[in-house]
VEXDREN-2710 file (C-alpha; in Angstrom, 1 decimal):
% VEXDREN-2710
k/r/px/py/pz
1/UNK/64.2/123.4/105.7
2/UNK/63.1/119.9/107.2
3/UNK/65.6/117.9/109.4
4/UNK/63.4/114.9/109.9
5/UNK/65.5/111.9/109.7
6/UNK/64.8/109.5/106.8
7/UNK/63.6/106.6/108.7
8/UNK/61.0/108.9/110.5
9/UNK/59.6/109.9/107.0
10/UNK/58.7/106.3/106.1
11/UNK/62.2/105.5/104.3
12/UNK/64.4/103.7/106.3
13/UNK/68.2/104.1/105.3
14/UNK/69.4/101.0/103.3
15/UNK/71.2/98.3/105.4
16/UNK/75.4/98.3/104.5
17/UNK/74.9/94.9/103.4
18/UNK/72.0/95.5/101.2
19/UNK/74.0/98.3/99.3
20/UNK/76.9/96.4/99.1
21/UNK/75.0/93.1/97.7
22/UNK/73.3/95.7/94.8
23/UNK/76.7/96.9/94.1
24/UNK/78.0/93.3/93.8
25/UNK/75.1/92.3/91.7
26/UNK/75.4/95.4/89.4
27/UNK/79.3/94.9/88.8
28/UNK/78.9/91.2/88.2
29/UNK/76.0/91.9/85.8
30/UNK/78.0/94.5/83.7
31/UNK/80.7/92.1/83.5
32/UNK/79.0/88.6/83.1
33/UNK/80.8/88.3/79.7
34/UNK/84.1/88.3/81.0
35/UNK/83.8/86.5/84.4
36/UNK/81.3/84.0/83.2
37/UNK/83.9/82.3/80.6
38/UNK/86.6/82.5/83.5
39/UNK/84.2/80.7/86.0
40/UNK/83.0/77.9/82.9
41/UNK/87.2/77.2/82.5
42/UNK/87.4/76.8/86.1
43/UNK/84.4/74.6/86.5
44/UNK/85.3/72.5/83.1
45/UNK/88.9/72.0/84.6
46/UNK/87.4/71.0/88.0
47/UNK/85.2/68.5/86.4
48/UNK/87.9/66.9/84.4
49/UNK/90.0/66.9/87.2
50/UNK/87.5/64.7/89.3
51/UNK/86.4/62.7/86.1
52/UNK/90.3/61.8/85.2
53/UNK/91.1/61.1/88.9
54/UNK/93.7/63.7/88.9
55/UNK/95.4/63.2/85.6
56/UNK/94.4/66.6/84.1
57/UNK/96.4/69.0/86.3
58/UNK/99.6/66.6/86.5
59/UNK/102.7/68.5/85.0
60/UNK/103.3/66.2/82.3
61/UNK/99.7/66.7/81.0
62/UNK/99.7/70.5/81.6
63/UNK/102.8/70.6/79.7
64/UNK/101.1/68.9/77.0
65/UNK/97.9/70.9/77.4
66/UNK/100.2/74.1/76.8
67/UNK/101.8/72.6/73.8
68/UNK/98.9/71.1/72.1
69/UNK/97.0/74.4/72.2
70/UNK/99.8/77.1/71.8
71/UNK/99.1/77.4/68.0
72/UNK/95.5/77.7/68.5
73/UNK/96.2/80.6/71.3
74/UNK/98.5/82.3/69.1
75/UNK/96.1/82.4/65.9
76/UNK/93.3/83.3/68.3
77/UNK/95.0/86.7/69.1
78/UNK/94.8/87.7/65.4
79/UNK/91.4/86.1/64.7
80/UNK/89.9/88.1/67.7
81/UNK/91.0/91.8/66.0
82/UNK/89.6/90.6/62.8
83/UNK/86.3/89.4/64.2
84/UNK/86.3/92.8/66.6
85/UNK/86.6/94.6/62.9
86/UNK/83.6/92.7/61.7
87/UNK/85.3/90.3/59.5
88/UNK/86.3/86.6/59.4
89/UNK/89.3/84.7/58.0
90/UNK/88.4/81.0/57.1
91/UNK/92.2/80.7/55.9
92/UNK/94.1/80.5/59.0
93/UNK/94.6/76.6/59.1
94/UNK/95.7/76.4/55.7
95/UNK/98.1/79.3/55.6
96/UNK/99.8/77.6/59.1
97/UNK/99.9/74.4/57.1
98/UNK/101.5/76.2/54.1
99/UNK/104.0/78.0/56.1
100/UNK/104.9/74.8/57.8
101/UNK/105.6/73.4/54.5
102/UNK/107.7/76.3/53.3
103/UNK/109.8/76.1/56.5
104/UNK/110.3/72.4/56.0
105/UNK/111.4/73.0/52.4
106/UNK/113.9/75.6/53.2
107/UNK/115.2/74.0/56.3
108/UNK/115.4/70.4/55.2
109/UNK/115.4/70.6/51.6
110/UNK/117.5/73.3/50.9
111/UNK/119.6/73.6/54.2
112/UNK/118.8/76.8/55.5
113/UNK/119.6/77.9/59.0
114/UNK/116.5/78.2/61.0
115/UNK/116.6/82.0/61.7
116/UNK/116.5/83.2/58.3
117/UNK/114.1/80.6/57.3
118/UNK/111.7/81.8/59.8
119/UNK/112.1/85.3/58.9
120/UNK/111.3/84.3/55.4
121/UNK/108.2/82.3/56.5
122/UNK/106.8/85.1/58.7
123/UNK/107.3/87.7/55.9
124/UNK/105.4/85.4/53.4
125/UNK/102.5/85.3/56.0
126/UNK/102.2/88.8/56.2
127/UNK/102.2/89.1/52.2
128/UNK/99.5/86.4/52.1
129/UNK/97.3/88.5/55.1
130/UNK/98.2/91.7/52.9
131/UNK/96.8/89.9/49.7
132/UNK/93.8/88.8/51.4
133/UNK/93.2/92.2/53.3
134/UNK/93.6/94.1/50.2
135/UNK/90.4/92.4/48.6
136/UNK/88.7/92.6/51.5
137/UNK/89.3/96.2/52.4
138/UNK/89.4/97.9/49.1
139/UNK/87.8/95.9/46.8
140/UNK/85.1/95.2/49.5
141/UNK/84.3/91.9/48.8
142/UNK/83.2/89.7/51.6
143/UNK/85.8/88.4/53.9
144/UNK/84.1/85.3/54.1
145/UNK/84.4/84.6/50.3
146/UNK/88.2/85.9/50.3
147/UNK/89.3/83.7/52.9
148/UNK/87.4/80.9/51.9
149/UNK/89.1/81.2/48.7
150/UNK/92.5/81.4/50.5
151/UNK/91.7/78.3/52.5
152/UNK/91.5/76.3/49.3
153/UNK/94.5/77.9/47.6
154/UNK/96.9/77.2/50.4
155/UNK/95.8/73.6/51.2
156/UNK/96.4/73.3/47.8
157/UNK/100.0/75.3/47.6
158/UNK/101.0/73.2/50.7
159/UNK/100.0/70.0/49.1
160/UNK/102.1/71.1/46.1
161/UNK/105.3/72.1/47.9
162/UNK/105.4/69.1/49.5
163/UNK/104.7/66.8/46.6
164/UNK/102.1/64.9/48.6
165/UNK/104.6/63.8/51.0
166/UNK/105.8/64.4/54.9
167/UNK/109.0/66.4/55.1
168/UNK/111.2/66.3/58.1
169/UNK/113.0/66.3/60.5
170/UNK/113.7/69.7/61.7
171/UNK/117.2/71.0/63.0
172/UNK/117.1/70.3/66.6
173/UNK/117.5/74.2/67.2
174/UNK/114.3/74.9/65.4
175/UNK/112.3/72.1/67.5
176/UNK/113.2/73.8/70.6
177/UNK/110.8/76.6/69.6
178/UNK/108.0/74.2/70.3
179/UNK/109.4/71.4/72.3
180/UNK/112.1/73.2/74.3
181/UNK/112.1/74.5/77.9
182/UNK/113.8/77.5/79.3
183/UNK/117.0/76.8/81.1
184/UNK/117.4/76.6/84.7
185/UNK/120.6/78.5/86.0
186/UNK/119.7/78.3/89.6
187/UNK/119.9/74.6/89.2
188/UNK/117.2/73.1/91.4
189/UNK/117.4/69.6/92.4
190/UNK/113.4/68.4/92.4
191/UNK/112.2/71.8/91.1
192/UNK/113.1/74.1/88.4
193/UNK/113.7/77.3/90.3
194/UNK/114.1/79.4/87.6
195/UNK/110.5/78.5/86.2
196/UNK/109.2/78.8/90.0
197/UNK/110.9/82.1/90.3
198/UNK/109.1/83.7/87.2
199/UNK/105.9/82.5/88.4
200/UNK/106.0/84.2/91.7
201/UNK/107.6/87.2/89.8
202/UNK/104.8/87.5/87.3
203/UNK/102.1/86.9/90.0
204/UNK/103.6/89.8/91.9
205/UNK/103.6/91.8/88.8
206/UNK/100.2/91.4/87.9
207/UNK/99.3/92.5/91.6
208/UNK/101.2/95.6/91.2
209/UNK/100.0/96.3/87.7
210/UNK/96.1/95.9/88.8
211/UNK/96.6/98.1/91.9
212/UNK/98.2/100.8/89.7
213/UNK/95.4/100.6/87.3
214/UNK/93.0/100.7/90.1
215/UNK/94.5/103.7/91.5
216/UNK/94.4/105.6/88.2
217/UNK/90.8/104.6/87.4
218/UNK/90.0/105.7/91.0
219/UNK/91.6/109.0/90.5
220/UNK/89.5/109.9/87.5
221/UNK/86.3/108.7/89.1
222/UNK/86.2/105.6/87.0
223/UNK/86.4/102.7/89.7
224/UNK/83.3/100.4/90.0
225/UNK/84.7/97.3/91.0
226/UNK/84.0/96.6/94.9
227/UNK/87.5/96.7/96.6
228/UNK/87.1/93.2/98.3
229/UNK/86.1/91.7/95.2
230/UNK/89.2/93.3/93.6
231/UNK/91.4/91.7/96.1
232/UNK/89.9/88.3/96.0
233/UNK/90.0/88.2/92.3
234/UNK/93.7/89.5/92.1
235/UNK/94.9/86.9/94.9
236/UNK/93.2/84.0/93.3
237/UNK/95.1/85.0/89.7
238/UNK/98.3/85.2/91.4
239/UNK/98.0/81.9/93.5
240/UNK/97.0/80.3/90.4
241/UNK/100.0/81.5/88.4
242/UNK/102.7/80.4/91.0
243/UNK/100.6/76.9/91.5
244/UNK/100.9/76.4/87.6
245/UNK/104.5/77.3/87.4
246/UNK/105.1/75.3/90.6
247/UNK/103.7/72.1/88.9
248/UNK/105.4/73.0/85.8
249/UNK/108.8/73.6/87.9
250/UNK/108.5/69.8/89.4
251/UNK/108.7/68.5/85.9
252/UNK/110.7/70.2/83.1
253/UNK/109.9/73.8/83.8
254/UNK/108.2/76.5/81.7
255/UNK/108.2/75.7/78.0
256/UNK/109.8/77.9/75.6
257/UNK/106.4/78.3/73.6
258/UNK/104.4/79.2/76.8
259/UNK/106.9/82.5/77.3
260/UNK/106.2/83.4/73.5
261/UNK/102.4/83.1/74.2
262/UNK/102.6/85.3/77.4
263/UNK/104.6/87.9/75.7
264/UNK/102.0/87.8/72.8
265/UNK/99.1/88.1/75.1
266/UNK/100.5/91.0/77.2
267/UNK/101.5/93.0/74.0
268/UNK/97.9/92.2/72.2
269/UNK/96.3/93.3/75.7
270/UNK/98.3/96.2/75.5
271/UNK/97.3/97.1/72.2
272/UNK/93.7/97.0/72.2
273/UNK/93.4/98.7/75.5
274/UNK/96.1/101.3/75.5
275/UNK/96.7/102.3/72.0
276/UNK/94.5/104.7/69.1
277/UNK/94.9/102.0/66.9
278/UNK/93.2/99.4/69.1
279/UNK/90.4/101.7/69.9
280/UNK/90.0/102.5/66.4
281/UNK/89.7/98.5/65.6
282/UNK/86.8/98.4/68.2
283/UNK/85.3/101.3/66.5
284/UNK/85.5/100.1/62.8
285/UNK/83.6/96.8/64.3
286/UNK/80.9/98.6/66.1
287/UNK/79.6/101.1/63.8
288/UNK/82.0/101.5/60.6
289/UNK/80.1/104.5/59.0
290/UNK/80.3/106.4/62.0
291/UNK/84.2/105.6/62.2
292/UNK/84.6/106.6/58.7
293/UNK/82.8/109.8/59.3
294/UNK/84.9/110.5/62.4
295/UNK/87.9/110.3/60.2
296/UNK/89.2/106.6/61.0
297/UNK/90.7/105.3/57.6
298/UNK/88.6/102.2/58.0
299/UNK/90.0/100.5/54.9
300/UNK/93.4/100.7/55.7
301/UNK/92.4/99.5/59.4
302/UNK/90.8/96.4/58.2
303/UNK/93.7/95.6/56.0
304/UNK/96.4/95.7/58.8
305/UNK/94.1/93.2/60.8
306/UNK/94.5/90.6/58.1
307/UNK/98.2/91.6/57.9
308/UNK/98.5/90.7/61.6
309/UNK/96.6/87.6/61.1
310/UNK/99.0/86.5/58.2
311/UNK/102.1/87.1/60.6
312/UNK/100.3/85.0/63.6
313/UNK/99.2/82.3/61.4
314/UNK/102.8/82.1/60.0
315/UNK/104.2/82.0/63.4
316/UNK/101.6/79.2/64.7
317/UNK/102.5/77.1/61.5
318/UNK/106.2/77.2/62.6
319/UNK/105.4/76.1/66.3
320/UNK/102.9/73.4/65.0
321/UNK/105.5/72.1/62.7
322/UNK/108.1/72.3/65.3
323/UNK/106.2/70.3/67.4
324/UNK/105.5/67.5/65.0
325/UNK/109.2/67.7/64.0
326/UNK/107.7/67.4/60.1
327/UNK/105.8/69.1/57.6
328/UNK/102.6/67.0/56.3
329/UNK/100.1/67.9/53.5
330/UNK/97.4/67.8/56.3
331/UNK/98.8/69.9/58.5
332/UNK/96.2/72.8/59.8
333/UNK/93.1/70.9/58.8
334/UNK/90.3/72.4/60.9
335/UNK/92.7/74.7/63.2
336/UNK/90.4/77.6/61.7
337/UNK/87.4/76.1/63.6
338/UNK/89.1/75.9/66.7
339/UNK/90.3/79.5/66.6
340/UNK/87.2/81.1/65.6
341/UNK/85.5/79.0/68.2
342/UNK/87.9/80.1/70.9
343/UNK/87.1/83.8/69.9
344/UNK/83.1/83.1/70.0
345/UNK/83.4/81.1/73.3
346/UNK/85.8/83.7/74.8
347/UNK/82.9/86.7/74.4
348/UNK/83.9/88.3/70.9
349/UNK/80.5/89.3/69.1
350/UNK/79.5/88.0/66.0
351/UNK/78.6/91.2/64.6
352/UNK/82.0/92.8/65.7
353/UNK/83.0/95.6/67.9
354/UNK/82.8/93.5/71.3
355/UNK/85.8/90.6/72.6
356/UNK/88.8/90.8/74.7
357/UNK/92.2/89.5/74.4
358/UNK/91.7/87.5/77.8
359/UNK/88.5/86.2/76.5
360/UNK/90.1/84.7/73.6
361/UNK/92.8/83.0/75.6
362/UNK/90.2/81.5/77.9
363/UNK/88.3/80.4/75.0
364/UNK/91.2/78.7/73.5
365/UNK/91.8/76.8/76.9
366/UNK/88.3/76.0/77.0
367/UNK/88.4/74.1/73.9
368/UNK/91.9/72.8/74.8
369/UNK/90.7/71.5/78.0
370/UNK/87.6/69.9/76.8
371/UNK/89.7/68.2/74.1
372/UNK/92.3/67.1/76.2
373/UNK/89.8/65.9/79.2
374/UNK/87.7/64.0/76.7
375/UNK/90.8/62.4/75.2
376/UNK/91.6/61.1/78.6
377/UNK/88.2/59.8/79.4
378/UNK/88.3/57.8/76.1
379/UNK/85.6/59.8/74.4
380/UNK/85.3/59.2/70.7
381/UNK/86.7/61.9/68.2
382/UNK/83.0/62.0/66.7
383/UNK/81.2/62.7/70.1
384/UNK/84.2/65.3/70.9
385/UNK/83.0/67.3/67.6
386/UNK/79.5/66.8/68.8
387/UNK/80.1/68.4/72.2
388/UNK/82.5/71.2/70.9
389/UNK/79.9/72.3/68.5
390/UNK/77.0/72.5/71.4
391/UNK/79.4/74.7/73.3
392/UNK/79.8/76.9/70.7
393/UNK/76.4/77.2/69.8
394/UNK/75.6/78.0/73.5
395/UNK/78.4/80.7/73.6
396/UNK/77.2/82.5/70.7
397/UNK/73.4/82.3/71.8
398/UNK/74.5/83.5/75.2
399/UNK/75.9/86.5/73.3
400/UNK/72.9/87.2/71.3
401/UNK/70.7/86.7/74.4
402/UNK/72.5/89.4/76.3
403/UNK/72.7/92.0/73.1
404/UNK/69.1/91.6/72.9
405/UNK/68.3/92.1/76.6
406/UNK/70.7/95.1/76.6
END
């Protein structure tokens, strides 16, 4: 048995710096989809922050950014599951508009209290999703056709329900769903201390949860992320959350709808990563035949994704109506395009089986920051549509390139 050192045998040992560099490169290569979009969002925000001379990140504009994109983020969570399952839903904008119209008729025309009215609206959204999901899952009609029909149907029903006119205003309590802010029991003078405290708490909870997850992965031999990268990433995330909440606290605090979005994002991130039904949805989109042969009831699973989409479209419709303080026949027009674009820009695959909740949220804010920044700069709506279309096309091209390369 030879005891000759490696460097004597002609194979010098790799330097630690080279090994670390290779490990970083390998990790980034396998996670380029996730971190690429996050870096893109940071770059886009940095560009518009400079181009707008600091207007983008002012507290008032940040509040508007959250309110303007809240319903897109909410629907993107449902659309992600539909796309991951291998389908598409073109009706979400019309469903949101129809639910807003229904809420207006119940609360304004018939004087319903906003709580039962909201429950009825969400229930109707679930029924709409169930009806469309039934045709897609059990009758095997392509989701593109079913939801295209739904888009036309609910656009017409909203117009009929409102008799072609806008209906409003809504009760003040309902308006707070979208335009209200969390109260400040700590009663800060220049800062909303409750909002700032929540930001610090969330940042600390994020770091603790990531440390716990890394410890669990390490115990099972699954950890691949370099420790220094892990520390830097989570400290930056926590600092960004605290800085964001500090900016918001210097204005009116955290909007109610931001809290709703945050809870939904956590819930759907947990569902997709930690539950059996979440893993089965990914299996369904990855290979439906294999999923069926493994015992997964694929029809029922596809049906559930559309029911879920209907519920979230209804919630988004309520949020949008509360923000406008009126229901209009044109509400929801084009929402489906922004929602689908957010999912694809965030890394979801057009062929199904791939996509993350945080990716969809990042994609929604990429679209939102671009809309907001271009509006501040005075870019016309015509060129805004062109630029957004090019960004979507580029995101899909990158997805196809990575898939072919793999």
